[in-house]
N, C-alpha and C positions, 0 to 999 in steps of 0.2 A: 186433726186439731181440737183436741177437746177440755183444753185448757181454759179457754174462755167461759164454758160451762160453770166452772168452778167458781169465777170472779162475777157472775151473775150479769157478764157484760156480752152475751151470746151475741144481741143485734149490732152494736160497735164491732166485734170482732169479724161477723158475718160482711157488714158493709167494708171495713177495711180492706177484707182477702179479696173481696169483689173487684174492689178498686185498684189492688196490686195486682192483681190478676189481669186486669183491664191495660194496666200499664205496661206489665209482660207483653201480654199479646201486642201493644202498638210498637213497645218496639221490636218485636220480633219482624212484625211486618214491614215495620221502616227499614231495619237492615235488611231485611229478604228483598222486600219489590222497590221500595221508593231511592235506596243509595245507589242500586245498580242502575236502575232506570234512568239517574242523574249522570252516573258514571258514563251510561250507554250515550245520553246525550251530549255529555262533554266531548267524547271522547268520536260519536258520528258526525255530530252538526256542527260543535263551537270550533272545532280544528277546521270548520271551512270557514274561508274568509267570506263570504258571498252572504252566512248566517250571522257573522258575526256583524258585518254592516249592518244587516237588517233588524238587529237585535237594538246597534246602536239608534237607528233610526228612530224607534218606537219608544226606546228609552230617551231620547230627547223630549216628547210630546207630553 
């Protein structure tokens, strides 16, 4: 990524690249960790009627 040196916007491009990398990392983390976790929760616990009743009880408070 040498193009930003020519435009004299090195700092801006570095910051935007950093944010972009952070966003990609966050998306990757979400798709690898959080979504499977929720899928596991949904399959394992939410199908359980007792757990559903527990959630409903806490949701009403």
